[in-house]
C-alpha positions in Angstrom: 25.7 -10.1 9.4 28.0 -7.4 11.1 27.1 -3.7 11.4 29.3 -2.6 8.5 27.7 -5.1 6.2 24.2 -4.0 7.2 25.1 -0.4 6.4 26.2 -1.2 2.9 23.9 -4.1 2.1 20.5 -3.6 3.6 18.1 -6.4 2.7 15.9 -5.9 -0.3 12.8 -6.0 1.7 14.1 -3.1 3.9 15.2 -1.1 0.9 11.8 -1.3 -0.8 9.8 -0.8 2.5 11.7 2.3 3.4 11.5 3.7 -0.2 7.8 2.9 -0.3 7.1 4.5 3.1 8.8 7.7 2.0 7.0 7.6 -1.4 3.6 7.1 0.2 4.2 9.8 2.8 5.3 12.4 0.2 2.4 11.4 -2.1 -0.1 11.7 0.7 1.1 15.1 2.0 1.4 16.4 -1.6 -2.1 15.3 -2.6 -3.7 16.5 0.7 -2.1 20.0 0.4 -3.1 20.3 -3.2 -6.7 19.4 -2.3 -6.7 22.0 0.4 -5.2 24.7 -1.9 -7.7 24.0 -4.7 -10.5 24.2 -2.2 -9.4 27.4 -0.5 -7.2 29.3 -3.0 -9.0 28.4 -6.3 -8.3 30.2 -9.5 -8.5 34.0 -9.2 -7.9 34.1 -5.5 -5.3 36.5 -4.1 -2.4 34.7 -2.5 -2.0 34.4 1.3 1.2 35.4 3.1 2.3 32.8 5.6 5.5 34.6 6.8 5.3 38.1 5.4 8.3 38.9 3.1 9.5 35.3 3.3 6.9 32.7 2.1 3.3 32.6 1.1 0.6 30.5 -0.7 -0.4 31.3 -4.3 -2.5 29.1 -6.5 -0.9 28.3 -9.9 -2.0 25.8 -12.5 1.3 24.6 -14.0 0.9 22.9 -17.4 4.6 22.3 -17.8 7.2 20.5 -15.8 9.1 21.8 -12.7 8.9 25.6 -12.3 6.6 26.0 -15.4 9.2 24.9 -18.0 8.2 22.8 -21.0 4.5 23.9 -21.0 2.3 21.6 -23.0 4.3 18.4 -22.6 2.6 17.3 -19.4 1.7 13.8 -20.5 5.3 13.2 -21.5 6.3 13.9 -17.9 3.7 11.3 -16.7 5.7 8.7 -18.7 8.9 10.1 -17.3 7.5 9.8 -13.8 6.7 6.1 -14.5 10.3 5.6 -15.8 11.7 7.2 -12.6 9.7 4.9 -10.4 10.6 1.8 -12.3 14.3 2.7 -12.4 14.3 3.5 -8.7 12.7 0.2 -7.8 15.1 -1.7 -10.1 18.1 0.0 -8.6 17.0 -0.7 -5.0 16.3 -4.3 -5.9 19.5 -5.0 -8.0 22.3 -2.9 -6.5 24.5 -5.1 -4.5 25.6 -2.3 -2.2 23.6 0.9 -1.4 23.4 3.3 1.5 20.3 3.8 3.6 20.2 7.4 2.4 19.8 6.2 -1.2 16.6 4.3 -0.2 15.2 7.4 1.5 16.1 9.7 -1.3 14.7 7.5 -4.1 11.5 7.0 -2.1 11.1 10.8 -1.8 11.8 11.2 -5.6 9.3 8.5 -6.5 6.6 10.0 -4.2 7.1 13.4 -5.7 7.1 12.1 -9.3 3.9 10.2 -8.7 2.3 13.2 -7.0 2.8 15.5 -10.0 1.9 12.7 -12.4 -1.5 12.2 -10.6 -2.2 15.9 -11.1 -1.4 15.8 -14.8 -3.5 12.7 -15.4 -6.5 14.0 -13.4 -6.5 17.7 -14.1 -4.2 18.2 -17.0 -2.0 20.5 -14.9 0.0 20.4 -11.6 -1.2 22.5 -8.7 1.6 24.7 -7.4 1.2 26.9 -4.4 4.3 27.5 -2.3 5.6 31.0 -3.2 8.9 32.4 -1.9 8.7 36.2 -1.5 12.3 36.9 -0.4 13.7 35.8 -3.8 12.2 35.6 -7.3 11.6 31.9 -7.5 8.9 29.9 -9.3 5.9 28.7 -7.3 6.2 25.0 -6.4 4.6 22.2 -4.3 5.3 19.4 -1.9 6.0 17.0 -4.8 8.7 19.3 -6.2 10.3 19.4 -2.7 10.3 15.5 -2.6 11.8 15.4 -6.1 14.5 18.0 -5.4 15.5 17.0 -1.9 15.2 13.3 -2.8 17.7 13.6 -5.6 20.1 15.5 -3.3 19.7 12.9 -0.5 20.2 9.9 -2.9 23.2 11.6 -4.5 24.8 12.4 -1.1 24.1 8.9 0.0 25.7 7.5 -3.1 28.8 9.7 -2.9 29.6 9.4 0.8 28.1 6.1 1.8 30.0 3.1 3.1 28.5 1.3 0.1 30.6 3.4 -2.2 33.7 2.9 -0.2 33.1 -0.8 0.0 32.5 -1.0 -3.8 35.8 0.9 -4.3 37.7 -1.4 -2.0 36.3 -4.5 -3.9 37.3 -2.9 -7.2 40.8 -2.3 -5.9 41.0 -6.0 -4.7 39.8 -7.2 -8.1 42.4 -5.0 -9.8 45.2 -6.3 -7.6 44.1 -9.9 -8.2 44.1 -9.4 -12.0 47.5 -7.8 -11.9 48.8 -10.8 -9.8 47.4 -13.3 -12.3 49.0 -11.4 -15.2 52.3 -11.4 -13.4 52.0 -15.2 -12.7 51.0 -15.8 -16.3 54.0 -13.8 -17.5 56.4 -15.8 -15.3 55.0 -19.1 -16.7 55.4 -17.9 -20.2 59.0 -16.8 -19.5 59.8 -20.2 -17.9 58.4 -22.0 -21.0 60.5 -19.8 -23.3 63.6 -20.7 -21.2 64.3 -17.1 -20.0 
């Protein structure tokens, strides 16, 4: 298998292994940081400035989805997380051509989705703790970073990957072949009709 083919058609085992490695890494870091935050910054504790005026830590129990939206629908998002993981695995397994970035991004997305789902199942809320101070932005966590950055990386990988270019090239070849068959078919019909 040449280098170009490897770039657009990494083996299924490689795809799943890379995605799993990133998912486990994000899940582990997410859960570890949340345990530390719950132990040190429990409810009612004043936040801690990490870089004054830039970023700090603040304990928040988020009963909604990302950034506190849709409060009260937490268990619906556990189901959504399961769907995200299953769809990601199916895509990595079935897609004939993918970029390596897609495997990385989907792994990060799955790890983040699982991390927040674990919180919802165990505690009934998601532990958020990273607070930006230079802009008014909702408090978030490592899982949210995995979800957001993972989606961006997978999307960039899809748009600009050799896999996308290869798929486009194959589609153009198929189109040219169909047009050639139609042209040949038309010539045969014209010959039969005596034109």
